[in-house]
N, C-alpha and C positions, 0 to 999 in steps of 0.2 A: 538329356533329362536330369543327369546327376548334377551338372552344372547349375541349373535352374534351382534344384532343391538345396544345394549348398548355398547359393546366393540368398535365397529366401531365408534360410536358417541363419546366415550372418546378419542379415538385416533384422530379423526378430530378436536376436541376441544383443547386437550392439546399439540399435536405436534407442532402446530405453536407457541404456547406461549413458548415452550422449546427452539425452534429454535431462536426465538427473544431474549431470555435471553443469549443464547450462542453467538449471534452475538454482543450483548452490553456487553459482559464480558471483563475482563481486558486483554485477550490475543491479542485483537485488539487495537491499539492505534489510537486516533482521534485527530485532532487539534481543535481548539476553535469552528471552524465553522462546526464541525462533518464530517470533510472530512478525509479519511483514511491518516494515515502517510505512507510514502514511505521510505524504508531502501534501500538506494542507492548501499549497498553491496550485496543486495539479489534480488532486484527487476528485474522482466523480463521486456521485451521491451513494452509489452503492459500497464504494471503499470506504467512504466516511462513516457510514452506519456500522461498519466492523468495529469502530471505536467504543469504548465503555460509555454509556449514557448518551450516545448520539443516535437519534432515530432518524426517520426520513424528513420531517420538518425542521429539525437542527441542522441536518446536512444540507438542505437547501438554503436555510439561512447563512450557513458558512459560504456557500457558493456565491449567494448574492452579495455578502459583504466583500468577498474576494473580488467581485466584478466591479463594485462601486468604488473599491478603495485601491484597486491595482495589486491585490495580494497582501500577504502578511510579511512583515519585516522580521518578525520572531514569533516564536510558539506562544508566548504569554499574551500576544495580542488577540489570540483566539477568544479570550475571556471578554472581549469587547462586543462579540456577536450576541445578540439578543437571545437569551435562554440558555447560554453557556456561561457558567461560572468558573471561578478559579479551581474549585475542587475537580470538576470535569477535566479542565486542562491538566492539573496535577497527576490525575488517576491515569492519564493517557501519555503523559510526558515523554516516557521511554519509548514510544512509538511515533512520536510527532517530529516532522521535520518541515523546514521551509526552503531547502535547498533546490535551486533550480537546475 
Protein backbone atom coordinates (compact mmCIF):
# COMPACT_ATOMS: atom_id res chain seq x y z
CA UNK A 1 0.00 0.00 0.00
CA UNK A 2 2.85 2.36 0.87
CA UNK A 3 4.49 1.63 -2.49
CA UNK A 4 1.30 2.47 -4.35
CA UNK A 5 0.91 5.77 -2.49
CA UNK A 6 4.57 6.64 -3.11
CA UNK A 7 4.19 5.86 -6.82
CA UNK A 8 1.06 7.98 -7.15
CA UNK A 9 2.73 10.81 -5.25
CA UNK A 10 5.75 10.69 -7.56
CA UNK A 11 3.53 10.70 -10.64
CA UNK A 12 1.57 13.70 -9.41
CA UNK A 13 4.76 15.55 -8.55
CA UNK A 14 6.86 14.90 -11.66
CA UNK A 15 4.33 14.66 -14.49
CA UNK A 16 3.49 18.41 -14.45
CA UNK A 17 7.20 19.21 -14.39
CA UNK A 18 7.84 17.03 -17.42
CA UNK A 19 4.92 18.57 -19.31
CA UNK A 20 6.16 22.07 -18.52
CA UNK A 21 9.61 21.28 -19.85
CA UNK A 22 8.11 19.82 -23.02
CA UNK A 23 6.03 22.92 -23.62
CA UNK A 24 9.08 25.13 -23.22
CA UNK A 25 11.26 23.02 -25.50
CA UNK A 26 12.64 24.12 -28.84
CA UNK A 27 9.91 22.29 -30.74
CA UNK A 28 7.61 25.27 -30.13
CA UNK A 29 8.66 28.72 -31.32
CA UNK A 30 7.63 31.88 -29.51
CA UNK A 31 8.06 35.57 -30.23
CA UNK A 32 9.64 38.04 -27.80
CA UNK A 33 6.40 38.37 -25.83
CA UNK A 34 6.10 34.58 -25.48
CA UNK A 35 3.20 34.32 -27.91
CA UNK A 36 3.29 31.23 -30.13
CA UNK A 37 4.56 31.67 -33.67
CA UNK A 38 2.08 30.95 -36.46
CA UNK A 39 3.26 29.07 -39.55
CA UNK A 40 0.91 30.43 -42.20
CA UNK A 41 1.66 27.43 -44.44
CA UNK A 42 0.33 24.96 -41.85
CA UNK A 43 -1.93 26.77 -39.39
CA UNK A 44 -5.59 25.86 -39.13
CA UNK A 45 -8.43 28.36 -38.95
CA UNK A 46 -8.46 28.50 -35.15
CA UNK A 47 -4.74 29.23 -34.99
CA UNK A 48 -4.91 31.89 -37.69
CA UNK A 49 -7.68 33.72 -35.81
CA UNK A 50 -5.27 34.27 -32.91
CA UNK A 51 -3.49 36.81 -35.10
CA UNK A 52 -4.36 40.48 -34.76
CA UNK A 53 -6.98 41.54 -37.32
CA UNK A 54 -7.67 37.99 -38.55
CA UNK A 55 -11.17 36.66 -38.03
CA UNK A 56 -12.79 33.51 -39.30
CA UNK A 57 -13.44 34.73 -42.85
CA UNK A 58 -9.89 36.04 -43.31
CA UNK A 59 -8.47 32.83 -41.86
CA UNK A 60 -10.50 30.87 -44.41
CA UNK A 61 -9.21 33.16 -47.17
CA UNK A 62 -5.62 32.48 -46.06
CA UNK A 63 -6.23 28.73 -46.18
CA UNK A 64 -7.88 28.99 -49.62
CA UNK A 65 -4.97 31.06 -50.98
CA UNK A 66 -2.50 28.57 -49.54
CA UNK A 67 -4.32 25.65 -51.19
CA UNK A 68 -4.64 27.43 -54.54
CA UNK A 69 -1.04 28.63 -54.80
CA UNK A 70 0.83 25.92 -52.90
CA UNK A 71 1.68 27.92 -49.81
CA UNK A 72 3.44 31.16 -49.04
CA UNK A 73 7.05 31.74 -50.10
CA UNK A 74 7.46 34.53 -47.53
CA UNK A 75 5.49 36.41 -44.90
CA UNK A 76 4.91 39.47 -47.12
CA UNK A 77 2.98 37.32 -49.60
CA UNK A 78 0.20 37.19 -47.00
CA UNK A 79 -0.78 40.71 -48.11
CA UNK A 80 -1.89 39.22 -51.46
CA UNK A 81 -4.80 37.48 -49.72
CA UNK A 82 -8.07 39.33 -50.27
CA UNK A 83 -8.96 41.39 -47.19
CA UNK A 84 -5.47 41.36 -45.70
CA UNK A 85 -3.35 44.44 -46.10
CA UNK A 86 0.26 45.24 -45.39
CA UNK A 87 -0.70 46.79 -42.04
CA UNK A 88 -2.12 43.46 -40.84
CA UNK A 89 1.05 41.69 -41.97
CA UNK A 90 3.23 44.28 -40.21
CA UNK A 91 1.18 44.09 -37.00
CA UNK A 92 1.70 40.31 -36.87
CA UNK A 93 5.15 40.04 -38.45
CA UNK A 94 6.88 38.99 -35.22
CA UNK A 95 4.54 35.96 -34.93
CA UNK A 96 4.49 34.84 -38.57
CA UNK A 97 6.61 32.17 -40.22
CA UNK A 98 6.57 30.12 -43.41
CA UNK A 99 9.16 27.52 -42.39
CA UNK A 100 8.09 23.95 -43.13
